[in-house]
N, C-alpha and C positions, 0 to 999 in steps of 0.2 A: 440483527446481523451487522448493520452499519456501526452501531456502538461497539460491538465486539471488535471490529477491525480497528477502530480508533484506539480502543483500550489496549489491544495487543501491540499496535505500533508504538503507542506511548510507553508501554512496558519495555519494549525492545530498546527504545531510545535511552531509557534510564539504566538498562542493564547491559549495554553494549552487545555486540554480535555474539550469539550463543545458540544453543539448541532451540530457544524460543523463536528465532527467525525461521529455522527450518520447519518447525511445526509449532503452531498452526499458521503463523503469519504468511510465510511464503506460499503455502498451499491456497490460502484465501486469496492472495493477490494474483497468483498464477491462474486460478480458476475464474476470477471475476474481473480482472483488470488487464492482464498482460496481452490478451488477444488484440486489444487496441493500443495499449501502452508499451510499444516497442519501437525500436529505431525504424524510421521510414513509414510509420503508420500515421493515421489521422490524429491521434492523441498528441497533446503538446509536449509530453515528456515520456521517457521510458520508465517502466516499473519492472525491471527484470532482475534487480539485485537488492540486497539489503541497503546498500548505499543510495540507490535510487529512491527507495522508500523513505529513508531518513532525510535526504535532501529535499523531498517534496512533502514531508509530513504535514506541514501547515496547510498546504494546498489540498492534500488528500482529506484532511479533517474538514476543511471548509466545504468541499464538495459533498462529502458524506452528510454533514449536518444540514446542508441546503437540499438534500435528497436529489442532487443532480447526478450522482454516481452511485452505483453503476446504473447505466441507462436502462 
C-alpha cells in the first residue's frame, strides 16, 4: 500500500492535476492521512488538496519508506 501511494503521487506530479488525483490518490490520502493532516491538527502539515500533496511529496515519501506513516 505504501509503495502504491508513492507511485500514485509521483505519477500525479508528472502529469499535473487530472482525474488521477481524484481517483485513486485523493481517496487514499483522505482515508489514511487527512484525519490527522488538516489545519489545526497534530500533524505538521495539511493534506487536504492536490497542492498540499505535491508540496510535501518528498516528506510523504520519506515517511512512507521509513514506515512511520500511516501510524
